[in-house]
N, C-alpha and C positions, 0 to 999 in steps of 0.2 A: 708549831703554830699552824692552825688551819684557817685559811682565808678563802673568800669567794662570795657568791650570791646564792641565796636559798629562800625557801618559803617559810611562812609562819609555822607550818606543821613540822618541818625539819628542825627549826629553832626550838620548838617545844620539846622534841625528842632529846635534843642536846641538853636543854635545861633540866630535864628529868634525870639525865645521867649525873649532872653536877650536883643536883639536890640529893640524889641517892648516895653519892660519895660523901656529902656533908652529913647525912644521917649516920653513915657508918663511922665517920671520923668522930662524931659527937658522942659515941659510946664511951670513950675514955679521954676526951679532951674538949676544951672549949671550941666553939665554932661560931662563925658569923656568916650570914648569907644576906646579900642585898639583891633584890630583884625589882626591875623596873618594867612595867607593862604600859603599853600605849593607852589602853582602854580598861575601865574598871571591870567590864564583864569578862575580859580575858583573865584578869586576876581572880575574879569570882569563881572561875572554873578550877582554880588551883589552890583555893584557900585551905582546904583540908591538908594538902601536902605541906604548905608553909606553916600551918598551925602546929603540925608535928615538929617541924624544925624550930619553931618558936619555943616549944617545950624543952628542946634539947640544947638550945643555945640562944644566940641573938639573931633575930630575923627581921630585916627591914624590907618593906614592900612599898612600891610607889605606883601610882596610876592616876590617870585623868579621871577624877571622880572617885567616890568611895563605894566599894562593892557592898552588897548586902551580906550580913553574917560575918563581918570582920572580927577576927579573934582579938581579945584583949592582950594576948601574948605577942602580937605582931606590932612592930613600930611602923605605922603607915605614914607615907608622905603624899599629900594631895598635890599632884602636879598640875600646874596651869597649862592649858592647851597650847599656849604660844611660847612656852619655855623650851630650851633645847632638849632637856631630858625627856619631854613628852614625845619626841621623835625616835626614842631609843627602845630597844628590847635588850636589856642587860641583866645578866645573872652573874654575881660575883661571889666566890667562895673563899673564905679565909679560915684556915685552921693552923695549928702550930707546926704541922709537918706536911701539909699539902695545901695547894691553892690552885684555883682555876678561875677563868673568866670567859663568859660568852658576851660579846659586845656586838650589837647589830643595829643598823640604822636603815630605815625604810628608804628605798629609792623610788623614783617616779616611774615604775614599770610594774607590769603584772605578768604572772605566769598564765599560760593559756587556760582560760575557763576554769580556774580553780575555785571560783566563788567570790562573792562580794568581800568577804573578810579573809578568806584563805588563800587568795591568789596574789597577794602583794609580795613583792620581792624585797629582800633585805641584803645589804652588804654586811658580812659578818667577819669577826675575828674570834677564834676559839683558841685558848692557850692555857698551858700550865707553867709557862715560863715566869719565874718570880718577878722579873723586871716588868713584864707586860701586865701581870696582875697588880703589882704595886702602882704602876702608872695609872691604871683605871681606878684603883682605890683612892689615890690622891685626887684624881679628877672628880670622882663622885663625892668625896668628902667636901671638896671645895664648892661643888654646885649644890649639894644638899644643905650646906651652911647651917648645920645644927638642927635642921628641921626634923631629923630622925629621932631626936630626943637625946638627952645628955648621956644616959647609960649606954645606948646603942653606939653613939659616936665615940665614947670612951673605949668601948670594946673593939670597935673597928680600928681605932688608932693604936691600941695595944697590939692587936694581931698584925697590923701593918708593920709595927716596929720589929716584931718577931720575924716576919717575913724578910724584911730588909737586912736584919742582922744575921739570920741563919738560913741561907738559901738551902733548899732541899738537896740532900746528897744521898748516895747509896741506894737503899731500898726505895726511899721516897722518890728519888729521881727516876728509878725504873717504873714506879707506879705512875708518875706523871707522864712518862713517855708512852706507856701502854694506854693511859687514858686518852692522850691526844690521838693515838692511832684509832682508838674506838670512836672518838668524836668524828674523826675524818671519815671513817667507814659509815657511821650513822648518817652523816650528811650525804655521802655518795649514794647510799642505799635509798635514802629518802628521795633523792633526785631520780633514781632509776624507777622507783615505785610510782613517782609522779608521772613519768612518761608512760609506764604500763597502764596506769589508771586512765590517762588521757586517751590511749588507744581504745580502752574498753568503753569509753564514754563518747566515742565518735561514730557517727553514721558513715559506713564505708562508701556509700554512693555519693553523697553530697559534701562530705567533709564537715558538715555541721555537727553539733553535739546531738546526742540521742536523748531519750527520755530520762535515762539514768543521769546524764550530765545535768539536765535541768533539776532533777531532784537533789543532786549533790550540791549544785550551786545555791539553791534556795535553802537547803538544810544547813549551810554554813553561815547564813545570815543571823544577825542578832539585833537586839533592841537599838543599837547605835548604827545599824546599817542605814544608808541613805534611802529616801523614798525611791521607788523604782517604777518606771514606765514599763508596761507589759503590752506587747502587740501579738495578737493571734492571727495567723494567716491560713486561708484555705483557698486553693486554686479552683476557680470556676471553669468548668469545661474540661478538666483534666481527664476524666473518664472517657470523654469523646475522643480525645487525642490518642489515648491508649487503644481504644476500640478501632479507630479508623486508620491510624498511622503506625500502630504497633508499640510494644513496650520500650523499644530502643529510643523511639522519639519521646516517649513519656519520661524515660530516665534522663534524656538530655534536657528536657524541660525542667525537671526537678533540680538538676545541677545548675542550670542557668538561673533559676529563681534564687537558689542559695547564693550564687555569686552576685546577683543583683542586690539582694538584701545586704550581703556582707560588705559591698562597696559603699554602703551608706551607714555602716556602724562605726562607733568610736572604740578605741582601746578600752577593754573592760566590759563592753556589751557582750551578751551571750546570744548566739543563734542556735536553736535546736530544731531538729525534725522530729515531731512527736507522733506522726502518723504517715500514711501513704503520701498525701499531698498537703499535710498540715505542718505548719512551722510556728514556733514561738520565739520571740525576742524579749529578753529582759535587759533593760537599759537603766542601770543605777544612776540617779541624779538627773535624769531627763524629765523636764516638767511636762504637764499635760499639753500645753500649746505646741511645744516643739515635737512632742510625740505624735500629735495629730498631723502636724505639718509633714513629718517624716513619712507617716502612713499615707498621706495624700499624694506625696511625691512618688511613692512606690506604686500606688494604684494607677497614677497617670502614666508612669513608665510602662506598665504592663498593657494598659489600654492603648498606648501609642505604638505598640508593637516591639518595644525594646526587648522584651522577654523572648518573643518568637525569633527575633534576629539573633540574640545570643545563643539560643538553643539550636539554631539552624534547622528549624522545623519547616518542611515543605508546605507550600500553599499558604493559606491565611487562616490558621486555626483561631477559633473564637475562644480565647483564653482571657480570663480576668482574675482578680483576686479580691476576696472579701476579707476585711480586716476589722478586728475588734481591738479597742485601745482602752487601757485603764492605768491609773497611777495609784500606788499603794505604799504603805510603810514597808520597808524592806523585809521585815520578819512576819508580815501578815498579807502576803500576796494571795489574791483570790483568782486562781486560774480559771475556775468554773465560770466566774462572772465575765471574764474576758472572752472565753469561748462562747458564752451565750450572746454577747454583743456581736461577735463575729457571725454567728448564725442569724442574728437579726439582719445584719448587712446582706447576707446571702438571700434571706427571704424577701428583702426589699428590692431584689433584682440583681444583686451581686456587683462586683467590681466597685465597691464603695467602702467607706469607713463608718463604723458605729462606735460611739463611746459607751463605756459602762454606765456612766451617770445619765446618759440620754436614752437608755433602753426603755422600751415600753413594758 
């Protein structure tokens, strides 16, 4: 049995392994697969895979909402957003001589900057132990309460009876053991890759994300992502600091600015350095009023000298920050519009905030 916490991407890799096993098992025996997804668009990305399983055996899929292109061979369960099953990511495999389960529940934590939909963390259990698989099969049958359709429910109950009567032995037990080791290695590898990717998406000077981090973050958003506030920053007077006080002072200023912004972010917000003295923040779920208030607080802190004090820059450098602010649907963020608003703020004298909707 493999337990722990992991991201959606790692869970997807494990579910593919289980589905692949189901496809091989179905060549010469009945098979049933139950898969629960939190959102319809997650399931939509996997429909072709499950349609194949539906042709080979019994496939039950559940999601909050119905995805486009749902195959008639799939038994779909439309989950209510407020029911317990809607908080799960569960893939259950039942066949006459092999069984496996991936059961995961979202926790209220996020991996560092993995994206609006890709960074959520899940507590998971992956197992080929017949008792564990049977437990989750009973649990799902009880909660689905016949909604999967009579034929699907009958097949699940039949295969559950086979599982409880004839626990895997011999070759099958070795297969289950090997599969569990593979699942554990997959999860461990996914975690290692996540850390390596995080390093590749981090600006080494400030610790903020880089442009690649921003692209990845936005690329993982979908139609059900929350609206996002986007703030674009450009430091006013930064070139003068570099020219008069040297690049070391400029680097300290950049690091201090990243710290100043980071101190005002929430878990799940993303800070990136997109240019020399240019930064972008994406804040999912932050409305326009709060985003502008946050931007105004940052501009005031810079104007009042907090940035220079944090950077320990000698003298009294004339540094400000121009900020553009916009709020967009999560999958249709217009970075160019926010940058244009930021440049409007700079043309109007700098150290001020300009809204996308208020641009000339």
